[in-house]
N, C-alpha and C positions, 0 to 999 in steps of 0.2 A: 899657677897660671890660670888665667881666665879662659874658658872654653866657650865657643859659640855653639848654639844648639839649633840644628836645622829641624824645626818642629815637625814637618810632615814626614820626615824619614827617620827621625830619632838619631841623627848623626851629630856627634860633637867634634869640633875641630878647634885648634888653637888659632887665634887671629892671624898669626904669621902665615899660616897655611893659605888663608884667603888672599893675603898679599902675594904669596908665591903664585897662586892661581891667576891673580890679576896680571902679574908680570908675564906669565905665559900667554895669556889671552890677548894682551895689548898688541895690536897690529896684525893679529891672525885674521884670516878670512875663512871663518867657520862659525859654528854655533857657540864656540867658547866665549866670545865677547858678551853675548846676551845672557848666557847662563851665569857667568861670573858676575856681571853687573847686577843681575837679579839677586844673586846671593849676597853681594855687598849691601844692596839696598835693604834686604830682609834683615840683615844683622847690623845695620849702620850704627845703631845706638850702643852696641857692644864693642865696636872696633875702637881701639885706642886713638886718641886725637893725633898723635904723631904719625900713626899709620895712615890716617885719612889725609893729612897734609902730604905725605909721601905719594899717595895715589894721585892726588890732584896735580902735584908737581910732575909726575911721570906722564900723565895724560897730556899736559901742556907741552912737555918736552917732545913727546912722540908726535904730537900734532905739528909742531914746528919743524921737526927734522924729517920724518918719514910719512907724515899723514897718519890716519888712524884706520886705514882699510877701506872697505867699500862704504858707500853712502849710508847704508843702514848702520854700519859699525860706528861711523862718525857720530851719528845721532845718539847711538847707545852710549858712547863714551862722554859726549857733551852733556847728556841728561844725567849721567852718573856724577860728573863733575859738579853740575848745578846742585844736585841733591846733597853731595858731600859738603859743598860750600854752605848750603842752608843748615845742615847739621852742625857745622863748625860755628856758625852764627848763633844757633840755638844754645850751644855750649859756652857762648860768650867769647868766641875767637873770631877775629875778622880776617 
């Protein structure tokens, strides 16, 4: 399995762990959304395409159903969605 390496701390995690953290943070009103979003962005090139599609889908679904939290959290998730969509385009996926 591919591991992601968090360079500053020397921590390795499986990509699915980041997906689990994302699901936990989505809709939370805490520091979790910005921390998880930053981690995804830092490792975006290593996260499998299917996982990125899943994250985008879940952001859209949460936005439509329950919203995405406070205004700052909405910006955080919308920026992450944009960054993931750009990465998917870079990979040749629309």
